[in-house]
C-alpha positions as CSV (number, residue, x, y, z in Angstrom):
1,M,41.2,68.2,18.5
2,A,41.2,71.6,16.7
3,G,40.5,69.4,13.5
4,N,37.9,67.6,14.3
5,T,36.3,70.9,15.0
6,G,34.8,71.9,11.4
7,G,33.3,68.4,11.7
8,T,31.6,68.3,14.6
9,C,30.0,71.7,13.2
10,E,29.0,70.4,10.6
11,A,27.2,66.9,13.1
12,V,25.4,69.5,15.1
13,R,24.2,71.7,12.0
14,R,22.7,68.8,10.5
15,K,21.0,67.7,13.2
16,R,19.4,71.4,14.2
17,L,18.2,71.3,9.9
18,R,16.6,67.8,10.3
19,Y,15.0,69.3,13.8
20,H,13.2,72.2,11.9
21,I,11.8,69.2,9.1
22,A,11.0,67.2,11.5
23,K,8.9,70.2,14.0
24,R,7.2,72.1,10.6
25,A,3.4,73.0,11.4
26,N,2.1,71.6,8.3
27,L,2.3,67.8,8.2
28,E,1.8,67.6,4.5
29,V,5.5,70.2,4.1
30,E,6.7,67.7,6.9
31,T,6.3,65.1,5.3
32,I,8.0,66.3,1.8
33,L,10.8,67.4,3.5
34,N,11.8,64.9,5.8
35,H,11.9,62.4,2.4
36,F,14.3,64.9,0.9
37,W,16.5,64.7,4.2
38,N,16.5,60.8,4.4
39,R,17.4,60.7,0.5
40,H,19.8,63.3,0.1
41,G,20.7,64.9,3.7
42,H,23.9,63.5,3.7
43,E,25.5,64.3,1.0
44,L,24.1,68.0,0.8
45,T,27.0,70.2,0.8
46,S,27.5,73.9,3.1
47,E,26.3,76.1,0.5
48,E,23.4,73.8,0.0
49,L,23.2,73.9,3.7
50,D,23.2,77.4,3.7
51,D,20.1,77.3,1.0
52,L,17.9,75.1,3.5
53,E,18.6,77.1,6.2
54,R,17.5,79.8,4.5
55,L,14.7,78.0,2.8
56,L,13.1,76.7,5.8
57,K,12.5,79.8,7.3
58,L,9.5,80.3,4.7
59,E,6.0,79.5,5.4
60,D,4.7,76.5,5.6
61,L,2.1,77.4,2.6
62,D,4.7,79.5,1.0
63,L,6.1,76.3,0.9
64,L,3.4,73.9,0.1
65,D,2.3,76.4,-3.0
66,M,6.2,76.2,-4.8
67,F,6.3,72.6,-4.1
68,Y,2.5,72.6,-6.8
69,S,3.7,74.9,-8.9
70,R,1.4,77.9,-7.6
71,K,4.7,80.3,-6.5
72,S,7.8,80.4,-8.0
73,L,11.4,81.7,-5.9
74,S,13.0,84.6,-7.0
75,D,16.0,83.6,-5.5
76,R,17.8,81.5,-8.2
77,R,20.4,79.0,-5.1
78,L,17.2,78.4,-3.4
79,A,15.0,77.8,-6.8
80,V,17.0,74.7,-7.0
81,L,16.8,73.3,-4.1
82,L,13.5,73.4,-4.2
83,T,14.2,71.6,-7.4
84,K,16.1,69.2,-5.7
85,I,13.4,68.3,-3.4
86,I,10.1,68.5,-5.9
87,N,12.0,65.9,-8.0
88,A,12.3,63.5,-4.4
89,W,9.6,63.7,-3.5
90,K,8.3,62.7,-7.8
91,E,10.6,59.8,-7.1
92,K,9.1,58.3,-4.5
93,R,5.9,58.8,-6.3
94,K,7.1,56.6,-9.5
């Protein structure tokens, strides 16, 4: 039973992140994040989930500015994740 705890915690964490993505104040930010999550959420590593949690703490308008390259991130790991999100969105639009 103890071996299953890690998987259960990971599943709960993913559900919590999914909820926070779906409840953004800005519909455009929610749409972009939802698209990324639906395509890549299942394959994110634990470290990427950490980064996503940190990214989701940012304000929607700041995220929107980052999505459209009006602002940048100084945190390298968050910038890498942001690039993945943007690339997933661009692929959708092709």
